[in-house]
N, C-alpha and C positions, 0 to 999 in steps of 0.2 A: 503494500500500500504506500502511496506517495503522501508525504506530508504537505499540508497546504502551504504554499509559498507566501510569505508575508510581502506586502507591497513595499517596495523600496522607495523612500521619500528622497527625492534628489533636490528639492527646493524648499525654501522657506517663504512664507507669505510676504510679498513685497509691500503690503499695506503698512504705513508708519505705525509703529508700536506693536505690531502683531508678530509673534514667533511661531504661529501654528504651521503644521505641514502644508506645503502648497501643492495641490493636485490639479489645479484648473488654470488654463492659460486664457488670457484676455489680450486682444490686439492693442498695441500702443498707438498705431495710426491706420490710415486707409490703405497702406501697402499691404498690410496683413502678414508682413514678413517678420516682425519683431513683436514679442509679446511679454506681458507682465505674468507673473505667477502669483496666484492667490489662493487662500483657503476658500471653502464654499460660501461662508458668509460675505466675504469681501468680493468675490467674484460676481456674486449676485448683486450687490450694491453697485459695483463698477458698471456692470452690464445695463442697469436701470438708468444710469446717467450718460453712457456713451452713445454718440450720435455719428454715424458713419459719414453723413453729408454735412456736418457742421463746418462752417467757414466757406462753403461753396456758393457761387452766385446762381441765380436761377437758370442761367445758360449752361453752367457747368454741371448742375443737376440733371438738366434735360439730356445733355451729352452722355452723362453716366448712365441714365435710364436707356437711352438709345443703344448704347454699347452692351448693356446687360441683355437686351433682347436676343443678341447672337452669342450670348455666353463669353463675351470678351474675346470672340474669334473673328478673324477677317472673313468677309463674304465676297462673293462674285456674282455678278449679273448672270442670269441664266444664259448659257451658250457660250460663255467667254473662257471657260476652262479648257485644258488640253484634251480632255476626253471628248468634248463636244466636237472638235475638229475631226478626230478619227471617226466618230459615229456618223456625222453628217456628210461626210466625203461624197458618196455616190448614191445617197438615198433620195428616191423621188418622194418629194414632200407634198403630196396632194392635199393632206388635211391641214397644212401650216403648222405641223406639230413642233417643228424647231423655230418657228417664228413667234416669239412671246408677245409681240405686239397684236397678234390675232387671237390670243387666248385671254378669257376672263378668268377670274379666280375659280369659277365653278368648272373650268376646263372646257366649256363649250365653245364652239367656233363662233366668233363675232366678226362678220364681214367688216372690212375697213370702212370707216365713214369718209366718204370722199367730198371735197370741196365744202367743207363746213367752216363756220365762223368761229368754232370753238378750238381752243388750244388742246393739245394732246393730253394735258392734265384734266381738263374738264370732260374730254371724250372718255378718258379712263374712268373717271368718277361717275359719269352717266351710265357707262357700260356695267360698272360694279353694282351701282344702286339699281340697275335694271329699269332705267327710265329713258324716255325719249322726249325731246323738246316738242312743244313748248310745255313748261311746268311752272308751278308757282310754289310758294314756300309751304302752303297747306299740304300739297301733294308730296312734297319732298319730305316733310315731317312724318307723314303717314307711311311712306315707304321706309324711312329710316326705323321707325318703331317696329314695323313687320320684320325688317331684316335684323334688327337688334336682338330680337327673340330668337332668331335663327342662328346667329353668329356669336351670341354671348358666350364667354369662356366657360360658364357652368354647363352649357349645353354641349359645347364642342370639346369637352374633357380638358379644360384649362388651356386650350390652344387660343392664345389672344391674338394671333396675327390677323384672322379674319375680321375680328371685332375693331382692331386697330385700323385696318384698311377701310372699314365701313365708316369709322369716325372721321378719318382723313378725307374720304370722298364727300361725306356729309358737309364737313367744314368748308371744302372747296366750293361745293355748290351753293351753299348759304352765302359765302363771300361773293361769288358770282352774281347771285340774285340781288344782294343788297347793294353792291357797288357797280355791278355790270362789268367788273374787272376779273382778271385771273391772277 
């Protein structure tokens, strides 16, 4: 039979005046590379007060959130990676599968809108919102509510990308209606 091994305490609590064994790490800064060592009581106290975003401007917070969407990893636009060049080589693309401008988020083929006064951003927003001009704010709100129920992260198993795209499309179309600008 093996004897139970006792935990080896390697650190002492770094809280001023505390000499308890420290078993818990707490980050010193946003880099998350260096840590304090605390006992349970003091790590709980430290965690209540620590704010990862403290000292950042609203623009820096937004950039952090956008970066977190892709887990701090670089991303590439569909079709620009090396594997795309190999696959697309001699493939007859009758359904515009490799042409991302022809596909909405639902994956259904959307014929190109030709000679339209709308920018590509507004065209994409209209396509995603499944709307055609002319439209007004009331119709836009009604369609947003319908799609919000469909794309909400609780419904799509916490996949927030569809809901984010819905919100961006809605915001772009509201701005277009209010200002007549894009």
